N, C-alpha and C positions, 0 to 999 in steps of 0.2 A: 606520351610525355618523352622528353629527351633524356631524362635522368630518373633514377629510382629515388623517390622522396624518402623512403625508409632508410636508405643508405646515407642520405644527407643529414638526417635529423641530429646525429651526434655532433655535427660540425657547424650547426647553425648558431649564430650569435644572438638569436632572438627565439622566444618560445614558439614552438611549433604546435599549432592547433588546426582544427578543421577549417577555420576561416582563412588562415594563412595558406593552407593547401588550396582552397578555392581561389585565392588571389593569385597563386602561382599558376594554376590552370588558366586563369584569365590573362595572365602575363604571356603565357605561351600562345594565346589567341591574339596577342597584340593590343589588348585593351589598355589605353593610357591611364585610366583611373586605377587600374590594378597596380601599375608601376608606382603610382603615388601612394597607394595604401601600403605597399611593401616598404617604400621609403619612409613612411611615417612610423612604421614599426621599428625600423632601424634607428630613426631619429629619437624616438621615445626611449630606446635602450642606450642612447648616447653613443651609437656607432655612426658617427656623422659622416665619415668617408663613404660608407656603404649607402647611407641615406642620400647623400649628394648624388651618387651614381644613379640611383633609381629615380630621383627627382629630375635629373638631367634628361634621362630618356623620356620620361613622361612629358616634360616641358617641350622637348623637341617634337613630340607627337601632338602638341597643341593643348595640353591639359593646363588650364589656367591656375588651378590650385598649386600644381607642381611648379609653375613659373614663379609664383609667390614664395614658395618654400625654397626654391633654388636661389632667389634673390636674398632671402634671409641667410642662407648659408654663406653667400658671398659677402654680405654686409658684416656678418659676425665672425667670419673665418671658421665656419664649422664644416669640416670635410674638404675645404678648399682654402687657398689663401684669400685674405681680404681683397676684394676687387670691387670698388664702388661703381666703376663704369659697367662692369658685367651685371652688378646688382640692379642698377638703374635701367639697363637694357631689358632685363627680365621683368622688372616691375612695370616698365612701360608697356611691354607686350601684354602682360596680364591686365593692366588698367585699360588698354585699348580694347581688350576683349570683354570688358565690363566687370572685372573683378573689383568689388567695392573695397576690400581691405588693401589691395595694391594701390588703388586710387588714393586712399587715405594716407598710406605710407609715403607716396610721392609728395603729397601736400605737406606732410610733416617734415620731410627732408628738405 
């Protein structure tokens, strides 16, 4: 690992448990779904700027759920300024990759 998790625990804005530790190890291995999982933890804790950061990395790595979450952040101004064009871009990418919820959101918009 690049950092000592024990030293970081007091500074984390989200609860630290063994599954978060596993996700961080998977992040270090470059697994896109792990970035999304960490982003979801921050999102649930209403730390939207941090969640946006993790979703953006995962989306750029091709993770379709992260693309959908990133679009939600852009649509609702959570962690980033409202940007409908960026939201539609990410929803479109997710929809083209077969993400059903993204396809439904595009139809609804």
